[in-house]
C-alpha positions in Angstrom: 0.0 0.0 0.0 1.3 3.4 -0.9 2.1 6.1 1.6 2.4 9.8 1.0 3.3 12.8 3.2 2.8 16.4 2.2 4.7 19.0 4.1 2.5 21.8 5.6 2.2 24.7 3.3 4.3 23.1 0.6 4.2 24.7 -2.9 6.6 24.0 -5.7 9.2 26.7 -6.1 9.1 26.5 -9.9 6.3 26.3 -12.4 5.9 23.1 -14.4 7.5 24.8 -17.4 10.5 26.0 -15.3 10.7 22.6 -13.7 11.1 20.9 -17.0 13.8 23.4 -18.0 15.6 22.9 -14.7 15.5 19.1 -14.9 17.3 19.3 -18.3 19.9 21.6 -16.9 20.5 19.4 -13.8 20.9 16.2 -15.8 23.3 17.8 -18.3 25.4 19.6 -15.7 25.7 16.7 -13.3 26.6 14.2 -16.0 29.3 16.4 -17.3 30.7 17.1 -13.9 30.6 13.5 -12.7 32.2 12.1 -15.9 35.0 14.7 -15.8 35.7 14.2 -12.1 35.7 10.3 -12.2 37.1 9.9 -15.7 33.9 8.3 -17.1 32.6 7.9 -20.6 29.0 7.4 -21.6 27.9 4.1 -23.0 24.6 2.7 -24.2 22.8 0.5 -21.6 20.3 -2.3 -22.0 16.7 -2.0 -21.0 16.4 -5.8 -20.6 18.7 -8.8 -20.3 18.4 -12.5 -20.9 17.3 -14.1 -17.7 19.9 -17.0 -18.1 22.9 -14.7 -17.8 22.4 -13.8 -14.2 23.3 -10.2 -15.0 20.1 -8.6 -13.7 20.3 -7.0 -10.2 18.5 -9.0 -7.6 18.2 -6.0 -5.3 17.1 -7.5 -1.9 16.4 -10.9 -3.4 12.6 -10.9 -3.1 11.5 -8.4 -5.8 9.7 -9.9 -8.8 11.4 -9.0 -12.1 9.3 -8.0 -15.1 9.8 -11.0 -17.4 8.7 -11.8 -20.9 9.5 -14.3 -23.6 11.1 -13.5 -27.0 9.2 -14.9 -29.9 12.1 -15.5 -32.3 14.7 -16.8 -29.7 12.5 -18.8 -27.4 14.3 -17.3 -24.4 13.1 -15.2 -21.5 14.2 -11.6 -21.0 13.9 -9.4 -17.9 13.6 -5.7 -17.7 16.6 -4.5 -15.7 16.3 -3.6 -12.0 19.7 -2.0 -12.1 22.9 -2.5 -14.0 25.1 -3.4 -11.0 26.5 -6.6 -12.6 26.2 -5.7 -16.3 28.5 -2.7 -15.9 31.4 -4.8 -14.6 31.2 -7.1 -17.5 30.9 -4.1 -19.9 34.2 -2.7 -18.5 35.9 -5.9 -19.8 34.0 -6.2 -23.0 34.5 -2.5 -23.9 38.2 -2.7 -23.0 38.3 -0.1 -20.3 41.6 0.2 -18.5 42.6 1.1 -14.9 41.5 4.6 -13.9 38.8 4.9 -16.6 35.1 4.0 -16.4 31.7 4.2 -17.9 28.3 5.6 -17.0 24.9 5.0 -18.6 21.4 6.4 -18.4 19.7 3.5 -16.8 15.9 3.1 -16.9 14.4 0.3 -14.9 11.0 -1.1 -13.7 10.7 -2.3 -10.2 7.1 -3.6 -10.0 7.2 -4.4 -6.3 8.4 -1.0 -5.2 6.3 0.5 -2.3 5.1 3.8 -3.6 5.7 6.9 -1.5 7.2 10.4 -1.9 10.5 9.0 -3.0 9.7 5.7 -4.7 8.2 4.9 -8.0 7.9 1.7 -10.1 10.0 3.6 -12.7 13.7 4.1 -11.8 16.1 6.4 -13.6 19.7 6.8 -12.6 23.2 7.3 -13.7 24.7 3.8 -13.4 28.5 4.1 -13.3 31.5 1.8 -13.0 35.2 2.3 -13.0 38.3 0.0 -13.3 40.6 0.1 -10.3 43.7 -1.7 -9.2 43.6 -4.4 -6.5 45.6 -2.0 -4.3 42.7 0.5 -4.6 40.3 -1.8 -2.8 40.5 0.3 0.4 38.3 2.4 2.6 40.5 5.5 1.7 39.8 5.1 -2.0 36.1 4.6 -1.4 35.9 7.7 0.7 37.9 9.8 -1.9 35.4 8.8 -4.5 32.4 9.6 -2.3 33.8 13.1 -1.7 34.1 13.6 -5.5 30.5 12.6 -6.1 29.2 14.9 -3.3 31.3 17.8 -4.7 29.7 17.2 -8.1 26.2 17.4 -6.5 27.1 20.6 -4.7 28.5 22.2 -7.9 25.3 21.3 -9.8 23.2 22.7 -7.0 25.0 26.0 -7.0 24.7 26.3 -10.7 20.9 25.8 -10.5 20.6 28.4 -7.8 22.3 30.9 -10.0 20.1 30.1 -13.0 16.8 29.8 -11.1 16.8 32.5 -8.4 13.6 31.1 -6.8 15.6 28.1 -5.6 17.6 30.4 -3.3 14.8 29.7 -0.8 16.4 26.4 -0.2 19.6 25.9 1.8 22.7 24.9 -0.2 24.5 21.6 0.8 28.2 21.7 1.5 30.7 19.2 0.1 31.7 18.1 3.7 30.9 14.4 4.3 30.7 12.5 7.6 31.6 8.8 7.4 30.1 6.2 9.8 29.6 2.4 9.6 26.3 0.7 10.0 27.5 -0.9 13.2 28.7 2.4 14.7 25.2 3.8 13.8 23.5 0.9 15.5 25.7 1.4 18.6 24.7 5.1 18.7 21.0 4.4 18.4 20.3 0.8 19.5 16.6 1.4 20.2 15.8 3.0 16.8 14.9 1.4 13.5 17.5 1.7 10.7 15.6 4.5 9.0 15.2 6.4 12.3 18.9 6.0 13.0 19.7 7.6 9.6 17.3 10.5 10.2 18.8 11.2 13.7 22.4 11.1 12.5 22.0 13.0 9.2 19.8 15.7 10.9 22.7 16.4 13.2 25.7 15.8 11.0 24.6 16.7 7.5 25.7 14.8 4.4 26.8 11.3 5.4 28.3 8.2 3.9 26.9 5.2 5.7 29.3 2.3 5.2 29.3 -1.5 5.4 25.7 -2.2 4.4 24.6 -5.8 3.8 26.3 -7.9 6.5 24.7 -8.8 9.8 25.3 -6.4 12.7 25.6 -7.4 16.3 21.8 -7.2 16.6 21.7 -10.1 14.2 20.2 -8.1 11.4 21.8 -6.1 8.5 21.1 -2.4 8.4 19.6 -2.9 5.0 19.6 -5.6 2.3 22.3 -5.8 -0.3 22.8 -8.5 -3.0 25.9 -10.6 -2.3 27.3 -10.5 -5.8 28.2 -6.9 -6.6 29.2 -4.7 -3.6 31.8 -5.9 -1.1 29.9 -5.5 2.1 33.0 -4.2 3.9 33.6 -1.5 1.2 30.2 -0.1 0.3 27.6 2.4 1.5 24.9 4.9 0.9 25.3 8.7 0.3 22.7 10.4 2.5 21.8 14.1 2.2 19.5 16.1 4.5 16.3 16.9 2.6 15.0 20.1 4.1 11.7 19.9 2.2 10.7 16.5 3.6 12.8 16.9 6.8 14.3 13.4 6.4 17.6 11.7 5.6 17.6 11.2 1.8 19.5 8.5 0.0 20.9 9.7 -3.3 23.3 6.9 -4.1 24.1 3.3 -3.3 27.7 2.5 -4.3 30.8 0.6 -3.4 34.0 -1.2 -4.3 32.8 -4.4 -6.0 33.4 -7.9 -4.8 36.7 -9.7 -5.5 36.6 -13.4 -6.2 37.4 -14.0 -2.5 34.7 -11.7 -1.1 32.1 -13.0 -3.6 32.8 -16.6 -2.5 32.4 -15.5 1.2 29.2 -13.5 0.6 27.5 -16.1 -1.5 28.0 -18.6 1.3 26.8 -16.1 3.9 23.7 -15.2 1.9 22.8 -18.8 1.0 23.2 -18.1 -2.7 25.6 -20.8 -3.7 23.4 -21.7 -6.6 24.5 -18.6 -8.4 28.0 -19.9 -8.8 27.0 -21.7 -12.0 25.8 -18.5 -13.8 28.1 -17.1 -16.5 28.7 -13.8 -14.7 29.5 -15.4 -11.4 31.8 -18.1 -13.0 33.8 -15.4 -14.7 34.1 -13.3 -11.5 35.1 -16.3 -9.4 37.7 -17.2 -12.0 39.2 -13.7 -11.8 38.2 -12.8 -15.4 36.6 -9.5 -14.6 38.4 -6.3 -13.6 38.5 -4.9 -10.1 36.0 -2.0 -10.0 34.1 0.5 -8.1 30.7 1.7 -9.0 27.2 2.7 -8.1 23.9 4.3 -9.0 22.9 7.9 -8.6 19.2 8.6 -8.8 18.3 11.1 -11.6 14.9 12.0 -10.3 16.2 11.9 -6.8 18.9 14.5 -7.5 16.3 16.7 -9.3 14.0 16.4 -6.3 16.8 17.4 -3.9 17.9 20.4 -5.9 14.5 21.7 -6.8 13.0 21.1 -3.3 10.2 18.9 -4.6 8.0 17.0 -2.2 7.1 14.1 -4.5 9.0 12.2 -7.1 5.9 12.5 -9.4 6.7 16.2 -9.9 9.9 15.1 -11.6 9.1 11.9 -13.5 6.2 10.3 -15.4 4.9 7.2 -13.7 1.7 5.4 -12.5 0.2 6.3 -9.1 -2.7 5.0 -7.0 -5.8 7.0 -6.4 -4.8 8.0 -2.9 -1.6 9.6 -4.1 -3.3 11.4 -7.0 -6.0 12.8 -4.7 -3.6 13.9 -2.0 -1.3 15.7 -4.5 -4.3 17.3 -6.2 -5.6 18.7 -2.9 -2.1 20.0 -2.1 -1.7 21.7 -5.5 1.2 19.3 -6.4 1.2 18.6 -10.2 2.0 14.9 -11.0 3.5 14.5 -14.4 
């Protein structure tokens, strides 16, 4: 069932026409800044993949993929949920070398997404991946990359404030980042839920990179679910901004240094997913045939929401909404695209 919360007195800062102009500026400006900062080149991305390859992202493992059969091949295809695994294979296939990477405009359908202010069944993000050396598989390299992404966000935000003066009603974010592990966060707030912990910490500390998501904490539960076959659970995390419109911690990106053959072996066992070892992607990775890499996804509609101070993702993207959401937004004067 969908949930929606409209801030008291909320009104969009820009008209629908200006919003569309601003979305175009944000997407162009951020893509240019990110690619220059991280040495990324744009590549074409698939909308669907053959199910048998094992390349589709399993997310938390329970989401149903949109699946259909292909008439001429007799095979099943799946609409992507993200490109987490596909990108790493593409680095090899497209012959990217150390220090260089790719990004793609990824469009996905997540049919089991719970609809709310931030979530839609339609997902659009910049999916990026970069070749690194084995020696770069460190917390220090991860944090350096996080700071570069946050700086790109802040540069884009400042540019938009200059071009659209009405946005100056919103506070600017700073490029400063606080780093904390999921276990340290649980230790700080043992009686709160994971989301409540994020809200409490980011409200006080501002932009945060929450690290080591996926493995079980001392409470016996992980902070959040992560598939075992792309991020290394010791070298990953979420970039969280404070959203002043919704007054919440706001996840913009999930990212991390990717699994090595050793960490993939360990995480498949821990997650009870040993059956994946026979899939082509996993066989290649376990055999050391894929490059070491770092990568992530950065929400396009999410970034636009943050910079434009939007209260609902439907102000930014076209999607399908339930009657409760449509009625609540109409009563609040929020235009859904």
